[in-house]
C-alpha positions in Angstrom: -42.9 -21.5 -32.2 -45.7 -24.0 -32.1 -48.0 -21.6 -30.2 -47.1 -18.7 -32.5 -48.0 -20.5 -35.7 -51.2 -21.9 -34.1 -52.3 -18.3 -33.3 -51.7 -17.2 -36.9 -53.5 -20.2 -38.4 -56.6 -19.5 -36.2 -56.8 -15.9 -37.3 -60.1 -15.3 -39.1 -58.5 -13.9 -42.3 -57.8 -16.6 -44.9 -54.7 -14.7 -45.9 -53.2 -15.0 -42.4 -50.2 -17.0 -43.7 -49.2 -14.7 -46.5 -45.4 -14.1 -46.6 -44.5 -10.8 -48.2 -41.2 -11.3 -50.1 -39.4 -8.0 -50.6 -37.5 -6.8 -53.7 -34.2 -7.6 -52.0 -35.2 -11.3 -52.0 -35.9 -11.5 -55.7 -33.8 -13.9 -57.8 -31.9 -11.8 -60.3 -33.5 -13.4 -63.3 -37.0 -13.0 -61.9 -36.2 -9.4 -61.1 -35.0 -8.8 -64.7 -38.2 -10.3 -66.0 -40.3 -8.2 -63.6 -42.2 -11.2 -62.4 -44.9 -10.7 -59.8 -47.6 -12.8 -58.2 -48.7 -15.1 -55.4 -47.1 -18.5 -55.1 -49.1 -21.1 -53.1 -46.8 -23.3 -51.1 -47.5 -26.5 -49.2 -45.2 -27.5 -46.4 -44.9 -30.9 -44.7 -43.0 -31.0 -41.4 -41.9 -34.3 -40.0 -42.0 -35.1 -36.3 -38.2 -34.5 -36.2 -38.7 -31.0 -37.7 -37.5 -31.9 -41.2 -39.2 -29.7 -43.8 -40.4 -30.5 -47.2 -41.7 -27.8 -49.5 -44.0 -28.1 -52.5 -44.8 -25.3 -55.0 -46.4 -27.3 -57.8 -46.1 -26.6 -61.5 -43.6 -24.7 -63.6 -44.5 -22.1 -66.2 -43.6 -18.4 -66.1 -43.6 -18.4 -62.3 -41.1 -21.3 -62.0 -38.3 -19.0 -60.8 -40.4 -17.6 -58.0 -41.8 -21.0 -57.0 -38.3 -22.3 -56.5 -37.3 -19.1 -54.7 -40.4 -19.4 -52.4 -39.3 -22.8 -51.1 -35.7 -21.6 -50.7 -36.9 -18.6 -48.7 -39.0 -20.7 -46.3 -36.4 -23.4 -45.9 -33.6 -21.0 -45.1 -35.7 -19.3 -42.4 -37.8 -22.2 -41.2 -40.2 -21.4 -38.3 -42.8 -24.1 -39.0 -42.9 -26.8 -36.3 -44.4 -30.2 -36.0 -47.7 -30.5 -34.0 -47.9 -31.6 -30.5 -50.5 -34.4 -29.7 -50.8 -36.1 -26.3 -47.3 -34.9 -25.4 -45.7 -36.1 -28.6 -44.5 -34.3 -31.7 -46.3 -35.5 -34.8 -46.1 -34.4 -38.5 -47.8 -31.2 -39.5 -48.9 -29.6 -42.8 -49.1 -25.9 -43.6 -50.4 -24.0 -46.5 -48.9 -20.6 -47.1 -48.7 -18.0 -49.9 -45.5 -16.2 -50.8 -46.4 -12.9 -52.3 -43.9 -11.4 -54.7 -44.3 -7.8 -55.5 -41.7 -5.5 -57.0 -42.9 -2.6 -55.0 -42.6 -4.4 -51.6 -39.7 -3.3 -49.4 -39.0 -5.0 -46.1 -36.3 -2.6 -45.1 -38.3 -1.6 -42.0 -38.0 -5.1 -40.6 -34.2 -5.3 -40.6 -33.9 -8.2 -42.9 -36.8 -10.2 -41.4 -39.7 -11.2 -43.6 -43.3 -10.5 -42.4 -45.8 -13.4 -42.1 -49.5 -12.6 -42.0 -48.9 -8.8 -41.8 -52.5 -7.9 -42.7 -53.7 -9.5 -39.4 -51.3 -7.9 -37.0 -53.5 -4.9 -36.4 -57.1 -4.8 -37.5 -59.9 -2.2 -37.5 -61.7 -4.3 -35.0 -58.8 -3.5 -32.5 -59.8 0.2 -32.4 -60.4 0.8 -28.6 -64.1 1.6 -28.0 -63.3 4.6 -25.9 -61.2 6.1 -28.7 -63.9 5.3 -31.2 -66.5 7.0 -29.0 -64.3 10.1 -28.9 -63.4 9.9 -32.6 -59.7 9.9 -31.9 -57.2 9.6 -34.7 -53.4 9.6 -35.1 -50.3 7.9 -36.1 -48.3 5.6 -33.8 -44.7 4.5 -34.6 -43.3 1.6 -32.6 -39.8 0.1 -32.6 -38.9 -3.4 -31.5 -36.4 -6.2 -31.6 -36.9 -9.4 -33.6 -35.4 -12.6 -32.3 -33.6 -15.3 -34.3 -36.9 -17.3 -34.0 -38.9 -14.5 -35.7 -40.7 -13.1 -32.7 -40.9 -9.4 -31.7 -39.9 -8.3 -28.3 -38.9 -5.2 -26.4 -41.6 -3.2 -28.2 -41.8 0.5 -27.4 -43.6 3.5 -28.7 -41.1 5.6 -30.7 -43.3 8.5 -31.4 -47.0 9.4 -31.7 -49.3 12.3 -32.2 -52.3 10.7 -30.5 -53.4 9.8 -27.0 -52.5 6.8 -24.8 -55.9 5.4 -25.5 -54.7 4.6 -29.0 -51.0 4.4 -28.7 -51.1 2.1 -25.7 -52.8 -0.6 -27.6 -50.1 -1.0 -30.2 -47.3 -2.9 -28.5 -49.4 -5.6 -26.8 -51.2 -6.4 -30.1 -48.0 -6.4 -32.1 -46.0 -8.7 -29.8 -48.9 -11.1 -29.6 -49.6 -11.4 -33.3 -46.6 -10.4 -35.4 -44.6 -13.3 -36.9 -41.5 -13.1 -39.1 -39.2 -15.4 -41.1 -36.1 -14.3 -39.3 -33.2 -12.3 -40.9 -30.2 -14.2 -42.0 -26.6 -13.6 -41.0 -23.8 -13.8 -43.6 -23.3 -17.5 -42.8 -26.9 -18.2 -43.6 -28.1 -18.8 -40.0 -31.0 -16.9 -38.5 -30.0 -13.8 -36.6 -31.7 -11.3 -34.4 -32.5 -7.8 -35.8 -34.7 -4.9 -35.1 -37.4 -2.9 -36.9 -40.1 -0.3 -36.8 -43.8 -0.1 -37.7 -46.3 2.7 -38.4 -50.1 2.6 -38.0 -52.6 5.3 -38.8 -55.6 5.0 -36.5 -58.9 6.4 -38.0 -62.3 6.3 -36.4 -64.0 5.3 -39.7 -63.5 2.0 -41.4 -61.7 2.7 -44.7 -59.0 0.9 -46.8 -56.2 3.1 -45.5 -57.2 3.0 -41.9 -56.2 0.3 -39.4 -54.0 -1.4 -41.9 -50.3 -2.1 -41.4 -47.9 0.4 -42.9 -45.3 -0.7 -45.4 -42.9 2.2 -45.1 -42.5 5.8 -44.3 
């Protein structure tokens, strides 16, 4: 996972390590209080992989701060760094985004990391832009117990191969998840789906990851 996280960290968007926590992950008390917001989290990973999580402060968001660290620790994908052939400690800064309207059902229990950077408007193929091609592409894929997508395939599309053919390579390269958990609390493999509307003009709803049907 070292390479995967390095790719995400180097993404140009400062929100590349936003973790979208779905409603099904909410603590019951926080759900009852309808708490929402971003929780900044600092992670320290020792050379042996031991993880320490810090979400400073208490206040009204204390419930979600605690839940944020529990979410990450249970599905840990953050590795130490490699320097001169040796593993050394690493620090990460992430944001866990809690929104009552967020549903991660399309990811089969996995939790998306850096979803806004998976597919970007800049990925629009030049030939498709020249021809003003538009359309929706839906892909399906498997997600490993390490949080990586594989076996990506186009499920259906109403556009041309010039657009649809770009989806799976980009998704497999960039998408990262906190893996789904089995009943025993251990990471498990799962599967999911993903929609994208390609538009030849740059607008807020075009070229952005879809969050549901």
